[in-house]
Chimera marker file (.cmm) of the C-alpha trace (Angstrom):
<marker_set name="trace">
<marker id="1" x="9.966" y="33.900" z="7.067" r="1" g="1" b="0" radius="0.5"/>
<marker id="2" x="11.297" y="32.439" z="3.815" r="1" g="1" b="0" radius="0.5"/>
<marker id="3" x="10.119" y="28.959" z="2.859" r="1" g="1" b="0" radius="0.5"/>
<marker id="4" x="12.382" y="26.706" z="0.842" r="1" g="1" b="0" radius="0.5"/>
<marker id="5" x="10.454" y="25.523" z="-2.255" r="1" g="1" b="0" radius="0.5"/>
<marker id="6" x="12.691" y="22.456" z="-2.516" r="1" g="1" b="0" radius="0.5"/>
<marker id="7" x="11.486" y="21.201" z="0.853" r="1" g="1" b="0" radius="0.5"/>
<marker id="8" x="7.870" y="21.525" z="-0.301" r="1" g="1" b="0" radius="0.5"/>
<marker id="9" x="8.575" y="19.622" z="-3.513" r="1" g="1" b="0" radius="0.5"/>
<marker id="10" x="10.319" y="16.903" z="-1.533" r="1" g="1" b="0" radius="0.5"/>
<marker id="11" x="7.394" y="16.613" z="0.866" r="1" g="1" b="0" radius="0.5"/>
<marker id="12" x="4.865" y="16.467" z="-1.967" r="1" g="1" b="0" radius="0.5"/>
<marker id="13" x="7.009" y="13.866" z="-3.734" r="1" g="1" b="0" radius="0.5"/>
<marker id="14" x="7.135" y="11.652" z="-0.641" r="1" g="1" b="0" radius="0.5"/>
<marker id="15" x="3.375" y="11.928" z="-0.140" r="1" g="1" b="0" radius="0.5"/>
<marker id="16" x="2.763" y="11.096" z="-3.807" r="1" g="1" b="0" radius="0.5"/>
<marker id="17" x="5.114" y="8.101" z="-3.648" r="1" g="1" b="0" radius="0.5"/>
<marker id="18" x="3.341" y="6.808" z="-0.544" r="1" g="1" b="0" radius="0.5"/>
<marker id="19" x="-0.038" y="7.243" z="-2.183" r="1" g="1" b="0" radius="0.5"/>
<marker id="20" x="1.099" y="5.389" z="-5.322" r="1" g="1" b="0" radius="0.5"/>
<marker id="21" x="2.459" y="2.504" z="-3.259" r="1" g="1" b="0" radius="0.5"/>
<marker id="22" x="-0.776" y="2.304" z="-1.252" r="1" g="1" b="0" radius="0.5"/>
<marker id="23" x="-2.893" y="2.424" z="-4.424" r="1" g="1" b="0" radius="0.5"/>
<marker id="24" x="-0.809" y="-0.328" z="-6.053" r="1" g="1" b="0" radius="0.5"/>
<marker id="25" x="-1.180" y="-2.515" z="-2.959" r="1" g="1" b="0" radius="0.5"/>
<marker id="26" x="-4.960" y="-2.016" z="-2.913" r="1" g="1" b="0" radius="0.5"/>
<marker id="27" x="-5.189" y="-2.866" z="-6.619" r="1" g="1" b="0" radius="0.5"/>
<marker id="28" x="-3.091" y="-5.999" z="-6.147" r="1" g="1" b="0" radius="0.5"/>
<marker id="29" x="-5.226" y="-7.168" z="-3.223" r="1" g="1" b="0" radius="0.5"/>
<marker id="30" x="-8.367" y="-6.555" z="-5.251" r="1" g="1" b="0" radius="0.5"/>
<marker id="31" x="-7.000" y="-8.524" z="-8.186" r="1" g="1" b="0" radius="0.5"/>
<marker id="32" x="-5.965" y="-11.445" z="-5.983" r="1" g="1" b="0" radius="0.5"/>
<marker id="33" x="-9.313" y="-11.449" z="-4.185" r="1" g="1" b="0" radius="0.5"/>
<marker id="34" x="-11.078" y="-11.864" z="-7.552" r="1" g="1" b="0" radius="0.5"/>
<marker id="35" x="-9.178" y="-15.087" z="-8.293" r="1" g="1" b="0" radius="0.5"/>
<marker id="36" x="-10.973" y="-18.402" z="-7.764" r="1" g="1" b="0" radius="0.5"/>
<marker id="37" x="-10.635" y="-19.811" z="-4.208" r="1" g="1" b="0" radius="0.5"/>
<marker id="38" x="-8.509" y="-22.789" z="-5.255" r="1" g="1" b="0" radius="0.5"/>
<marker id="39" x="-5.917" y="-20.501" z="-6.867" r="1" g="1" b="0" radius="0.5"/>
<marker id="40" x="-5.848" y="-18.168" z="-3.843" r="1" g="1" b="0" radius="0.5"/>
<marker id="41" x="-5.272" y="-21.209" z="-1.638" r="1" g="1" b="0" radius="0.5"/>
<marker id="42" x="-2.393" y="-22.366" z="-3.874" r="1" g="1" b="0" radius="0.5"/>
<marker id="43" x="-0.625" y="-19.015" z="-3.577" r="1" g="1" b="0" radius="0.5"/>
<marker id="44" x="-1.262" y="-18.746" z="0.166" r="1" g="1" b="0" radius="0.5"/>
<marker id="45" x="-3.901" y="-16.033" z="0.153" r="1" g="1" b="0" radius="0.5"/>
<marker id="46" x="-5.039" y="-14.672" z="2.517" r="1" g="1" b="0" radius="0.5"/>
<marker id="47" x="-1.637" y="-14.096" z="3.951" r="1" g="1" b="0" radius="0.5"/>
<marker id="48" x="-1.244" y="-15.284" z="7.538" r="1" g="1" b="0" radius="0.5"/>
<marker id="49" x="1.998" y="-13.410" z="8.280" r="1" g="1" b="0" radius="0.5"/>
<marker id="50" x="1.155" y="-11.102" z="11.241" r="1" g="1" b="0" radius="0.5"/>
<marker id="51" x="3.245" y="-8.093" z="10.175" r="1" g="1" b="0" radius="0.5"/>
<marker id="52" x="1.661" y="-7.967" z="6.731" r="1" g="1" b="0" radius="0.5"/>
<marker id="53" x="-1.823" y="-8.338" z="8.201" r="1" g="1" b="0" radius="0.5"/>
<marker id="54" x="-1.112" y="-5.449" z="10.555" r="1" g="1" b="0" radius="0.5"/>
<marker id="55" x="0.171" y="-3.294" z="7.678" r="1" g="1" b="0" radius="0.5"/>
<marker id="56" x="-2.934" y="-4.005" z="5.590" r="1" g="1" b="0" radius="0.5"/>
<marker id="57" x="-5.165" y="-3.080" z="8.532" r="1" g="1" b="0" radius="0.5"/>
<marker id="58" x="-3.349" y="0.241" z="8.984" r="1" g="1" b="0" radius="0.5"/>
<marker id="59" x="-4.105" y="3.597" z="7.458" r="1" g="1" b="0" radius="0.5"/>
<marker id="60" x="-3.341" y="4.487" z="3.842" r="1" g="1" b="0" radius="0.5"/>
<marker id="61" x="0.161" y="5.760" z="3.040" r="1" g="1" b="0" radius="0.5"/>
<marker id="62" x="1.537" y="4.385" z="6.306" r="1" g="1" b="0" radius="0.5"/>
<marker id="63" x="0.504" y="7.544" z="8.188" r="1" g="1" b="0" radius="0.5"/>
<link id1="1" id2="2" r="1" g="1" b="0" radius="0.2"/>
<link id1="2" id2="3" r="1" g="1" b="0" radius="0.2"/>
<link id1="3" id2="4" r="1" g="1" b="0" radius="0.2"/>
<link id1="4" id2="5" r="1" g="1" b="0" radius="0.2"/>
<link id1="5" id2="6" r="1" g="1" b="0" radius="0.2"/>
<link id1="6" id2="7" r="1" g="1" b="0" radius="0.2"/>
<link id1="7" id2="8" r="1" g="1" b="0" radius="0.2"/>
<link id1="8" id2="9" r="1" g="1" b="0" radius="0.2"/>
<link id1="9" id2="10" r="1" g="1" b="0" radius="0.2"/>
<link id1="10" id2="11" r="1" g="1" b="0" radius="0.2"/>
<link id1="11" id2="12" r="1" g="1" b="0" radius="0.2"/>
<link id1="12" id2="13" r="1" g="1" b="0" radius="0.2"/>
<link id1="13" id2="14" r="1" g="1" b="0" radius="0.2"/>
<link id1="14" id2="15" r="1" g="1" b="0" radius="0.2"/>
<link id1="15" id2="16" r="1" g="1" b="0" radius="0.2"/>
<link id1="16" id2="17" r="1" g="1" b="0" radius="0.2"/>
<link id1="17" id2="18" r="1" g="1" b="0" radius="0.2"/>
<link id1="18" id2="19" r="1" g="1" b="0" radius="0.2"/>
<link id1="19" id2="20" r="1" g="1" b="0" radius="0.2"/>
<link id1="20" id2="21" r="1" g="1" b="0" radius="0.2"/>
<link id1="21" id2="22" r="1" g="1" b="0" radius="0.2"/>
<link id1="22" id2="23" r="1" g="1" b="0" radius="0.2"/>
<link id1="23" id2="24" r="1" g="1" b="0" radius="0.2"/>
<link id1="24" id2="25" r="1" g="1" b="0" radius="0.2"/>
<link id1="25" id2="26" r="1" g="1" b="0" radius="0.2"/>
<link id1="26" id2="27" r="1" g="1" b="0" radius="0.2"/>
<link id1="27" id2="28" r="1" g="1" b="0" radius="0.2"/>
<link id1="28" id2="29" r="1" g="1" b="0" radius="0.2"/>
<link id1="29" id2="30" r="1" g="1" b="0" radius="0.2"/>
<link id1="30" id2="31" r="1" g="1" b="0" radius="0.2"/>
<link id1="31" id2="32" r="1" g="1" b="0" radius="0.2"/>
<link id1="32" id2="33" r="1" g="1" b="0" radius="0.2"/>
<link id1="33" id2="34" r="1" g="1" b="0" radius="0.2"/>
<link id1="34" id2="35" r="1" g="1" b="0" radius="0.2"/>
<link id1="35" id2="36" r="1" g="1" b="0" radius="0.2"/>
<link id1="36" id2="37" r="1" g="1" b="0" radius="0.2"/>
<link id1="37" id2="38" r="1" g="1" b="0" radius="0.2"/>
<link id1="38" id2="39" r="1" g="1" b="0" radius="0.2"/>
<link id1="39" id2="40" r="1" g="1" b="0" radius="0.2"/>
<link id1="40" id2="41" r="1" g="1" b="0" radius="0.2"/>
<link id1="41" id2="42" r="1" g="1" b="0" radius="0.2"/>
<link id1="42" id2="43" r="1" g="1" b="0" radius="0.2"/>
<link id1="43" id2="44" r="1" g="1" b="0" radius="0.2"/>
<link id1="44" id2="45" r="1" g="1" b="0" radius="0.2"/>
<link id1="45" id2="46" r="1" g="1" b="0" radius="0.2"/>
<link id1="46" id2="47" r="1" g="1" b="0" radius="0.2"/>
<link id1="47" id2="48" r="1" g="1" b="0" radius="0.2"/>
<link id1="48" id2="49" r="1" g="1" b="0" radius="0.2"/>
<link id1="49" id2="50" r="1" g="1" b="0" radius="0.2"/>
<link id1="50" id2="51" r="1" g="1" b="0" radius="0.2"/>
<link id1="51" id2="52" r="1" g="1" b="0" radius="0.2"/>
<link id1="52" id2="53" r="1" g="1" b="0" radius="0.2"/>
<link id1="53" id2="54" r="1" g="1" b="0" radius="0.2"/>
<link id1="54" id2="55" r="1" g="1" b="0" radius="0.2"/>
<link id1="55" id2="56" r="1" g="1" b="0" radius="0.2"/>
<link id1="56" id2="57" r="1" g="1" b="0" radius="0.2"/>
<link id1="57" id2="58" r="1" g="1" b="0" radius="0.2"/>
<link id1="58" id2="59" r="1" g="1" b="0" radius="0.2"/>
<link id1="59" id2="60" r="1" g="1" b="0" radius="0.2"/>
<link id1="60" id2="61" r="1" g="1" b="0" radius="0.2"/>
<link id1="61" id2="62" r="1" g="1" b="0" radius="0.2"/>
<link id1="62" id2="63" r="1" g="1" b="0" radius="0.2"/>
</marker_set>
């Protein structure tokens, strides 16, 4: 059974990209949560859009 190294690199690349996106989202949420309440209210945080709330409640990397 011969494995194609390109497929492994592609899989690792997709996992790494998902992890980076998840990490950036967590950092952004953390930064926004540290803002004063009146500023968070001005920008509409916490977000009340149901699909974004569901995504944030999901597992890391969208798995």
